[in-house]
Backbone bond lengths (Angstrom), bond angles and torsions (degrees), N, CA, C in turn:
res aa  C-N    CA-C-N  psi(-1)  N-CA   C-N-CA  omega(-1)  CA-C   N-CA-C  phi
1 M - - - 1.411 - - 1.574 109.96 -
2 D 1.241 121.75 130.30 1.401 123.30 -177.76 1.510 112.30 -89.40
3 W 1.244 118.72 112.07 1.400 128.62 -170.61 1.521 111.25 -72.06
4 M 1.288 117.74 -24.34 1.479 120.45 178.31 1.579 106.03 -69.97
5 N 1.272 117.11 -42.45 1.544 118.00 -176.99 1.589 106.86 -67.84
6 Y 1.231 118.92 -31.06 1.425 121.03 -178.28 1.508 113.34 -72.95
7 L 1.438 115.31 -46.54 1.431 121.11 -174.10 1.583 115.26 -89.50
8 T 1.311 116.43 -20.29 1.421 121.59 -176.01 1.514 112.19 -67.85
9 P 1.339 120.98 -42.61 1.491 114.96 179.91 1.516 114.84 -66.74
10 S 1.335 118.32 -36.95 1.418 116.86 -176.14 1.634 108.83 -78.19
11 L 1.404 118.32 -40.61 1.405 113.17 -174.57 1.583 111.06 -102.52
12 G 1.284 116.99 -27.32 1.419 124.00 -173.20 1.550 108.06 81.27
13 A 1.266 112.93 162.75 1.568 122.54 -172.99 1.526 105.08 -59.60
14 T 1.365 116.04 -48.74 1.492 116.71 -176.01 1.515 111.58 -67.96
15 G 1.200 124.36 -32.47 1.418 130.07 178.83 1.435 108.80 -69.04
16 L 1.410 117.98 -44.13 1.494 123.13 179.91 1.553 106.45 -66.67
17 L 1.250 118.39 -43.79 1.503 119.30 177.63 1.545 110.34 -59.77
18 A 1.304 116.86 -47.33 1.440 121.72 -178.55 1.504 110.30 -61.93
19 A 1.339 122.11 -38.43 1.447 125.20 179.87 1.522 107.77 -66.81
20 V 1.371 118.10 -43.84 1.521 119.32 179.01 1.581 111.12 -63.81
21 V 1.364 115.13 -36.88 1.464 117.22 -178.82 1.573 111.35 -69.37
22 I 1.311 112.49 -38.64 1.499 117.33 179.11 1.525 107.49 -66.70
23 M 1.356 117.20 -40.86 1.492 119.97 -179.50 1.556 113.18 -58.12
24 I 1.410 109.12 -40.01 1.501 118.93 -177.97 1.444 108.96 -67.25
25 L 1.365 117.22 -46.30 1.396 122.56 -176.41 1.485 114.24 -66.99
26 T 1.307 118.69 -34.96 1.576 123.26 177.37 1.375 112.10 -84.70
27 G 1.344 120.75 -4.90 1.510 121.94 172.21 1.597 108.82 91.61
28 R 1.317 120.31 4.34 1.439 117.14 -175.75 1.526 110.90 -81.65
29 L 1.370 115.85 -17.27 1.529 120.65 179.71 1.462 105.62 -127.00
30 L 1.416 114.08 114.50 1.468 119.37 -176.59 1.585 110.42 -109.71
31 P 1.344 116.58 158.27 1.483 113.37 174.90 1.529 106.90 -79.62
32 R 1.336 111.40 162.98 1.438 123.16 -175.29 1.599 109.18 -56.03
33 A 1.406 111.70 -43.83 1.431 116.40 -177.70 1.548 113.61 -63.95
34 S 1.240 119.54 -35.80 1.460 122.57 173.51 1.456 113.47 -64.73
35 V 1.254 114.49 -44.96 1.522 121.21 175.60 1.452 112.84 -57.92
36 A 1.440 116.77 -46.74 1.454 115.80 178.67 1.487 114.75 -67.51
37 D 1.406 118.08 -33.95 1.434 119.85 175.90 1.564 110.31 -64.13
38 R 1.304 117.98 -39.99 1.491 118.44 179.49 1.532 110.26 -69.01
39 L 1.212 117.86 -35.24 1.539 120.94 179.70 1.470 109.72 -67.47
40 A 1.382 115.62 -40.44 1.447 123.24 178.19 1.614 109.18 -64.06
41 E 1.169 117.35 -44.45 1.433 126.38 176.50 1.507 110.55 -58.26
42 K 1.323 120.82 -50.54 1.359 129.12 -176.69 1.559 106.95 -66.14
43 D 1.332 119.25 -39.31 1.454 120.45 179.31 1.525 111.33 -65.01
44 K 1.415 115.93 -36.22 1.463 118.00 176.47 1.530 109.40 -64.39
45 Q 1.362 114.82 -41.71 1.445 116.51 -179.77 1.550 113.17 -60.61
46 I 1.297 115.95 -38.12 1.402 125.13 -173.19 1.606 104.92 -70.24
47 E 1.306 118.60 -43.21 1.381 123.06 174.80 1.466 113.25 -62.06
48 T 1.308 118.69 -39.76 1.406 121.55 177.21 1.616 110.77 -65.11
49 W 1.199 112.63 -48.88 1.534 115.29 178.17 1.492 110.73 -64.88
50 R 1.232 119.76 -38.47 1.540 120.34 176.47 1.583 107.65 -62.59
51 A 1.248 118.47 -45.69 1.473 117.34 179.16 1.492 112.52 -60.89
52 A 1.382 118.33 -38.58 1.421 122.74 178.94 1.476 109.11 -66.91
53 Y 1.286 119.91 -40.09 1.491 123.03 -177.87 1.587 108.52 -66.31
54 E 1.309 115.83 -38.30 1.452 116.74 -176.17 1.501 110.08 -74.31
55 R 1.310 117.57 -34.62 1.500 123.83 176.48 1.611 110.77 -65.89
56 A 1.387 112.49 -41.57 1.373 117.00 174.11 1.494 114.55 -61.99
57 Q 1.378 120.70 -39.12 1.375 124.51 172.11 1.565 116.14 -55.05
58 E 1.366 109.31 -48.07 1.515 117.33 174.76 1.494 111.85 -58.70
59 V 1.350 121.57 -41.61 1.381 122.87 -179.33 1.498 109.65 -64.62
60 Q 1.343 116.79 -43.00 1.549 118.65 178.31 1.488 112.02 -64.33
61 D 1.291 116.93 -39.89 1.498 120.03 171.71 1.483 111.47 -50.15
62 T 1.310 114.65 -52.63 1.508 119.19 -176.55 1.492 109.73 -68.60
63 Q 1.275 122.27 -35.87 1.507 120.99 174.09 1.473 109.61 -63.86
64 R 1.269 121.00 -45.42 1.419 125.94 178.98 1.599 111.77 -54.01
65 E 1.314 111.21 -43.74 1.505 117.17 -179.76 1.551 110.33 -68.08
66 H 1.343 117.04 -38.31 1.461 119.30 179.93 1.509 111.02 -71.63
67 I 1.308 118.83 -40.11 1.401 123.64 178.12 1.636 109.93 -59.87
68 T 1.255 115.08 -43.15 1.438 121.75 178.99 1.628 107.11 -63.86
69 A 1.269 119.18 -44.11 1.455 118.98 176.38 1.430 112.40 -63.29
70 L 1.267 116.10 -41.82 1.579 119.49 -178.62 1.524 108.11 -66.35
71 L 1.304 119.96 -39.19 1.420 121.66 178.61 1.482 113.86 -63.04
72 E 1.305 116.80 -41.33 1.439 119.83 174.41 1.518 112.10 -61.12
73 A 1.368 119.52 -41.01 1.365 123.32 -179.46 1.498 110.83 -67.85
74 T 1.298 117.81 -36.10 1.456 122.05 176.13 1.487 111.51 -64.99
75 R 1.325 118.90 -45.16 1.352 123.06 175.39 1.521 117.34 -53.89
76 T 1.398 111.15 -47.56 1.512 118.43 174.27 1.547 112.44 -61.14
77 T 1.348 114.57 -43.72 1.453 112.23 178.49 1.542 114.64 -63.71
78 T 1.361 113.42 -38.24 1.429 117.95 -179.41 1.581 109.45 -61.53
79 Q 1.331 118.36 -41.75 1.445 124.25 179.64 1.563 108.55 -63.23
80 V 1.254 117.12 -45.69 1.415 121.79 -177.53 1.575 110.71 -61.89
81 I 1.302 114.53 -46.49 1.582 118.84 179.93 1.516 107.54 -68.48
82 R 1.251 123.85 -35.62 1.546 119.35 175.43 1.481 108.09 -72.50
83 A 1.213 122.24 -24.23 1.567 117.75 -176.10 1.520 107.31 -88.49
84 L 1.285 123.87 -13.01 1.544 124.83 -179.31 1.493 114.31 -54.71
85 P 1.264 117.89 -51.42 1.495 118.77 176.83 1.557 114.65 -53.86
86 A 1.367 115.09 -46.19 1.424 120.14 179.95 1.531 110.13 -63.82
87 A 1.310 112.49 -38.97 1.534 111.93 -176.60 1.457 112.11 -73.28
88 A 1.414 118.77 -22.66 1.395 121.27 179.66 1.593 108.99 -89.52
89 G 1.352 115.94 2.46 1.488 116.73 178.41 1.498 110.35 78.17
90 L 1.342 124.98 24.64 1.354 123.00 -179.63 1.597 110.14 -110.79
91 N 1.249 114.79 140.46 1.488 116.75 168.40 1.514 109.84 -98.14
92 E 1.386 111.58 165.88 1.420 116.29 -173.62 1.585 117.00 -57.79
93 R 1.421 109.05 -41.07 1.546 117.53 -175.77 1.511 111.41 -64.95
94 N 1.368 117.98 -46.73 1.352 119.53 -170.44 1.502 114.21 -105.86
95 A 1.258 117.57 15.20 1.416 128.58 -172.58 1.642 107.01 -60.88
96 R 1.276 117.64 -54.80 1.403 121.09 -178.67 1.589 113.96 -60.88
97 A 1.347 116.75 -45.53 1.411 125.82 177.63 1.444 106.65 -59.68
98 E 1.269 123.89 -49.02 1.422 124.23 -176.64 1.534 112.69 -66.25
99 L 1.310 111.97 -45.63 1.438 118.79 173.97 1.624 113.72 -52.44
100 A 1.334 113.17 -45.89 1.440 120.46 -179.44 1.605 108.67 -62.26
101 E 1.275 114.73 -42.81 1.522 119.53 179.17 1.504 111.04 -64.89
102 A 1.332 115.44 -40.63 1.417 121.09 -178.67 1.557 110.74 -63.71
103 E 1.316 114.75 -39.79 1.497 119.43 -177.22 1.533 106.65 -77.40
104 G 1.227 123.81 -26.32 1.482 127.88 -179.95 1.533 109.77 -73.45
105 E 1.215 120.50 -27.27 1.475 125.27 -177.59 1.411 115.91 -68.17
């Protein structure tokens, strides 16, 4: 379909030219080179954000591993601290009195 034959009767050649000029000046119609430059810039931004996202995922995985290791160490420490009175032969009721006597000796 020939667009000039379709648009020329309603707008006229001068009106069509004026419409194109107005579209260029208002930024609604861009040259191909400008569009290609903008697309290339957006592609670079996308790659930058993708790399940042992947790096953040790696950091989160490392943090998750460290937290798991620390949790295991905390559980072990808690069990050791709870077992100390039993290992020392102290019960909970007389623990303070027996410790005081042991220190006094």
